[in-house]
Residue, then its C-alpha position, 0 to 999 in steps of 0.5 A: m500500500t502507498a504511504s498516503g493510504d491511497w490505492p496502490t498503482l498497477d505498477e506497485l502491485a505488479r512489482q509486489e507480484a514480481d517480488v514473491i516468485l517461489p522456487e516451487l509450490t509443493e504440499q510442504v511449501a503450502w503447509d509452511l505458508g499456511r502455518a505462517a499465515t495462521d500463526a500470524a493471524w492468531a497472534d494478531q487475533l485476525p478473523v480471517v480464512v486462509g487458503i492456498w491452491r495449486g491449480a484446482h487442488q486446495l492444499f491448505h485451508a484454515a478458518l480462524p475465530g470470527s471468520t464465517a462461511d461468507n469469508d470462504e465464499w469471498l475467498r473463492r470469488k477472489g481466487r477465480v479472478v487470480t486464476r483467470f487473469e494471473h494477477s492479484s485480485l487487488y490488481m484486477g480491482q485496480v484495473c477496473r477502478d482505473a477504467g471506471t468500471t467493474l469486472q462485470g462491466k469490463f469482462l462480463l464476469p458475474e459478481s456472484e462468481y468473481a470478486a476483484h477485491g484484494g486478498a488473493v495473490p498468484l503463486r508463481v513458480a520461477s520455472a513454471g509461471v502461475v501455478g496457484w494462488m494464496g488468499v485471505s478474507g476477513l479484513p478490509q481488502r487492502d489489508d487482506h492483500a498486504f497480509v498475503i504479500r507479507i507472508l510470501r515475502e517472509h517465507l522467501a526471506s526464510l529460504t536465504 
């Protein structure tokens, strides 16, 4: 997020995505990412759901106190955006905001299935491109997005 609290630019969001390219996405990596996210959410008492997918296979899910089934549905809708466009759901929301429209208006995608709201981030593997996505739902959308980016950056930093 920008220092002024304004919406991040597409360039800023693209840089964030480029900064979190994984060497691989195995079940162990998904477990490690999911545990790190849930540990951080528990520590801050965040009412979120956390999910990690590789393709159509959900590798990790956790629902923390205060989250609801509605958060799971929001997460799936955000993830469909990542799967379709290979950009974060916040990035695609910004594409629409910049154009003064919505996903439905720009791409004819139903709001009941797609949500261009922050919280889902593509999981890119260096040798393979986008292979899945990680998402959080339960906070304001920019906070959801920032949380996922933070967890991915911390994971990558732990590998060095």
